C-alpha positions, 0 to 999 in steps of 0.5 A: 500500500502507498502510505504517506506520513506527514511529520518527521517527528518522533511518532512520524519517524517510528511509524514510517520506519515500521510501516516500511518494515511491514512491506508498505511503500512509505513516504515521510514528508516534513517542512524542514529540508535539513532534517529530510536530507539527514534522513534520506542519508539514513541518519536519524535526528532522534535516538530510538533503539533500532530506529536507524537500522530500520531507516537504513534497511528500508531506504536501501530496499526502496520501501521508504523515502523522505521528501519536502515535496507536497505533490510527491507525498500526497498525489498518489497516496492511498493512506496518509498518516498525520503525525504533526505536532499539537503542542500545549499552549500556556493555558494548557490547551493544544495549539492546532495550527499545524493540524490546520495547515497539514489538513489544508495541504493534504486536501489541495494535493490529493489526486485519488481517494484516500484514507487520512489517519491521525496519530497525533495526540489531539483534543476530542473533536479535532478529527471532526475538524480535520474532516470538515477542512478536507471536505471543504478544500478537496476536489469534489469527486474524491473521497477522503475519510478521516480515522484516528489511531494509536498503538501507544508508542513509548519513547525508548521502546517505540519499535518494540511497542509497534510490533508487539503492543497490547492493543491498537485503537481505530476510531472513525465514522466510516467503516470502510476507512476502518477496514483499510487501516485494520488491513495495514496492521493485520500482519502484527496480530495485535488485538484491534478495537474499532470504535467511533472517532470521538470515543477513540480520541478519549481512549488515545 
């Protein structure tokens, strides 16, 4: 499956490398060219046990690619994972400006039906907002259904958690989109819970 991961931060990098290891064709996009150049050379900007070897292996075999090009990342993607940051503001609420930007960008560049899967930690209701933004901005002939998902990755054991976790939660109001994300994770043989999107946001 052709998968794009938006955001080369902690969750985005681990998810990109692990999805490539599962055999998917993965493109990871980030706006920071220096970071992308570093990653394209197989060097990780973060330390996570086992991550750099997965990057090197899957770059070498062609399963993984890094880019700053929105067209390259989104135009042919079948599934897009949103992994951009939603940092806390001074009042404790989440700053969703990066979520807004990436949602508008995805909607502008997609050229096929796509499933959009949020793995960023966001407040309840955010995925409904993402769906609204994309519905307003995407080509009217395309389907773009939003899912939220978490495998509960912990720093220091994220790759182990991805491949051998206890539970995967998939939340969406579109059953066909849940089926697509479920198929991506099926080789892991980890229990999967499918629920509505707001319930999943609370769990995650």
